C-alpha positions in Angstrom: 135.8 115.9 225.0 138.8 117.4 223.4 139.1 118.6 219.8 141.3 120.8 217.5 138.5 122.7 215.9 138.5 120.4 213.0 137.8 117.0 214.4 137.4 115.1 217.8 140.6 114.0 219.4 139.3 112.1 222.3 137.3 112.3 225.5 137.9 111.8 229.3 136.9 112.9 232.7 138.1 116.5 233.7 140.5 115.4 236.7 140.7 119.0 237.8 140.7 122.6 236.5 143.4 125.0 237.4 142.5 128.8 237.5 145.2 131.4 236.9 145.9 134.8 235.3 147.7 135.9 232.4 148.2 138.9 230.1 146.1 139.1 226.9 146.4 141.6 224.0 142.9 142.8 222.9 142.4 144.4 219.6 140.0 147.3 219.3 139.0 149.9 216.9 141.4 153.0 217.1 138.6 155.2 216.4 135.6 154.3 218.8 137.6 152.1 221.1 136.2 148.6 222.4 132.8 147.4 221.4 131.8 144.8 218.9 134.4 142.4 217.6 136.5 143.5 214.9 136.0 141.9 211.5 139.5 140.8 210.3 139.7 140.0 206.6 142.4 137.9 204.9 141.8 138.7 201.1 140.5 142.4 201.5 142.1 145.7 202.4 142.1 147.4 204.8 142.5 144.4 206.7 140.1 145.4 209.6 136.5 146.8 209.8 134.8 147.9 213.0 131.4 146.3 213.7 130.4 149.6 215.5 131.4 152.7 213.8 132.0 150.8 210.3 135.3 152.5 209.9 138.2 150.5 208.1 142.0 150.4 209.1 145.0 148.2 208.7 146.4 148.3 212.4 143.9 148.0 215.3 144.6 149.7 218.7 145.9 147.2 221.4 144.9 147.1 225.0 146.8 144.6 227.3 144.5 143.4 230.0 144.8 140.7 232.9 142.4 137.9 232.2 141.6 134.7 234.2 142.6 131.3 232.7 141.1 127.9 233.1 143.4 124.9 232.3 141.7 121.4 232.5 143.7 118.1 233.1 142.5 115.1 231.5 144.9 112.4 232.7 142.2 109.9 234.0 140.4 107.4 231.6 141.6 109.0 228.2 139.8 107.4 225.4 141.2 108.1 222.1 138.6 109.2 219.5 140.7 110.9 217.0 138.6 111.5 213.7 135.4 109.9 215.0 133.4 113.1 214.7 133.9 116.2 212.8 134.3 119.8 214.0 130.8 120.8 212.5 129.3 117.8 214.3 130.9 118.6 217.6 129.7 122.1 217.3 125.9 121.1 216.9 126.3 118.7 220.0 127.1 121.8 222.4 124.3 123.2 224.3 125.2 126.6 222.5 126.6 125.7 219.1 127.5 129.2 218.3 129.6 129.7 221.6 133.4 130.7 221.2 134.4 129.7 224.7 137.3 127.2 224.8 135.3 125.1 227.4 131.8 124.4 226.4 128.9 122.3 227.8 128.1 119.3 225.8 124.9 117.4 225.3 126.4 114.2 226.8 123.7 111.8 225.6 123.9 113.1 222.1 127.6 113.0 222.1 127.5 109.3 223.1 124.7 108.4 220.4 126.8 110.3 217.8 129.6 108.0 218.5 127.6 105.0 217.7 126.1 102.3 220.1 129.3 100.1 220.5 131.9 102.7 220.6 129.9 105.2 222.8 128.7 102.6 225.3 132.0 100.9 225.8 134.6 103.7 225.6 132.3 106.1 227.6 131.7 103.5 230.3 135.3 103.9 231.5 134.9 107.5 231.9 131.6 107.2 233.8 133.2 104.7 236.3 136.1 107.1 236.8 133.8 110.0 237.3 132.3 108.1 240.2 135.3 107.5 241.8 136.7 111.1 241.5 133.6 112.3 243.1 133.8 110.1 246.1 132.0 106.9 244.9 133.2 103.6 245.7 132.8 99.9 244.3 134.5 100.3 240.9 138.0 99.2 239.9 139.5 101.4 237.4 142.0 100.5 234.9 143.8 103.2 233.1 145.3 102.3 229.8 146.7 105.1 227.6 149.4 106.1 225.6 152.6 106.7 227.7 155.2 109.5 227.5 158.1 109.2 225.1 160.4 108.1 227.8 158.2 105.3 229.0 157.9 104.1 225.4 161.7 104.2 225.0 162.1 102.0 228.1 159.5 99.5 226.6 161.3 99.4 223.4 164.6 98.7 225.3 162.9 95.9 227.2 160.9 94.3 224.5 162.7 95.3 221.2 160.1 96.1 218.7 157.7 93.3 219.5 153.9 93.9 220.0 152.8 91.8 223.0 149.8 90.6 220.8 151.1 90.2 217.3 154.8 89.9 217.3 157.7 91.7 215.7 156.5 95.1 214.2 158.1 98.1 212.8 158.7 100.7 215.8 156.7 103.2 214.1 153.5 101.4 214.5 154.1 100.3 218.3 152.7 102.5 221.0 153.3 102.1 224.8 150.1 100.9 226.5 149.8 101.4 230.4 148.3 98.4 232.1 147.9 99.3 235.7 145.2 101.0 237.8 145.9 104.6 238.2 144.5 104.7 241.7 146.8 101.9 243.0 150.1 103.1 241.0 149.8 106.6 240.1 152.9 106.8 238.2 155.1 105.0 235.6 156.0 101.4 236.9 158.8 99.6 235.5 156.5 96.5 234.7 153.5 98.7 234.0 153.2 98.5 230.2 153.7 96.7 227.1 154.2 97.7 223.4 151.1 97.1 221.3 150.4 97.8 217.6 148.4 100.9 217.2 145.1 99.3 216.3 145.4 96.6 218.8 146.3 99.2 221.6 143.0 101.1 220.8 141.0 97.8 220.8 142.8 97.0 224.1 141.7 100.5 225.5 138.0 99.6 224.6 137.9 96.3 226.1 137.5 94.3 222.9 140.8 92.6 223.4 141.9 91.4 226.9 144.4 88.8 228.3 143.8 85.5 230.4 145.4 84.4 233.4 147.3 81.9 231.3 148.6 84.8 229.0 146.3 83.8 226.2 144.4 86.6 224.2 140.7 87.1 224.4 139.0 88.7 221.4 135.4 90.3 221.7 132.6 88.6 219.6 132.3 91.8 217.5 135.8 91.3 216.2 135.3 87.7 215.1 134.1 88.7 211.4 137.5 90.2 211.0 140.2 87.5 210.3 143.0 89.8 211.3 141.6 89.9 214.8 139.8 86.6 215.0 143.2 84.6 214.5 144.5 86.3 217.7 141.7 84.7 219.9 143.2 82.0 222.2 146.9 82.7 220.9 149.6 83.2 223.8 151.2 86.5 224.2 154.4 87.2 222.1 156.2 88.3 225.1 156.8 87.0 228.8 154.7 88.8 231.4 155.4 89.1 235.1 153.1 88.1 238.0 152.3 92.1 238.4 151.4 92.3 234.7 149.0 89.5 235.2 147.2 91.2 237.9 146.8 94.3 236.0 145.5 92.2 233.0 143.0 90.8 235.6 142.0 94.4 236.5 141.4 95.3 232.9 139.1 92.1 232.6 137.2 93.1 235.7 136.8 96.6 234.2 135.4 95.3 230.8 133.6 92.4 232.6 135.5 89.7 230.4 135.7 86.2 231.6 139.1 85.0 233.0 138.7 81.3 232.3 
């Protein structure tokens, strides 16, 4: 799970963790040295108050130390969940809600339940499958569908103009680059590895609620049928021509979400 301290941004498998070292400036009391953390005040002067000796001051002493750093990589199976949960809710779902660490253990079952049955089950299924593969398991075919880099999007705009593959001509501002391929098989940007999708359709495609048949016609999940905007897409042909390789990647996507190919 990744957040910006105010809301959830997304979730993914941690592919790897890189350890390193950096210098960090630590603030401490100029009178009694290190101890309890300093209280930094925004509206009251002096700005700092020592929690140990209780003295107040405007400038803390600075000690530069070497610290270990941990950087996580989240390239596999990224699920866009921006705004689905608030920062306060996410804190309550941590094993230690009061922790200040950047990386914190999460109550996974409670997190999935908080997302809701449909989003939690469908979105996090992809992550579970990727986790099995990364840990040495077999038998799952993983489709990686995520927002591409700006250069990849520019390539798709040059190739398809401003056409959403599902809904046709759209303003460029609402179009995103959707990767279609299996990361395990390809591992990088492929010239035929993506299509432009309108932002909402991209997300629904990521969650397996929209798929594409072998005949290049769109499949819309039953849960979207009550919404005319999406229901009208069901059975329609794609708005762009696709290659044989792209049809194979669409088949992998259907396999991942157990969508029929008929």
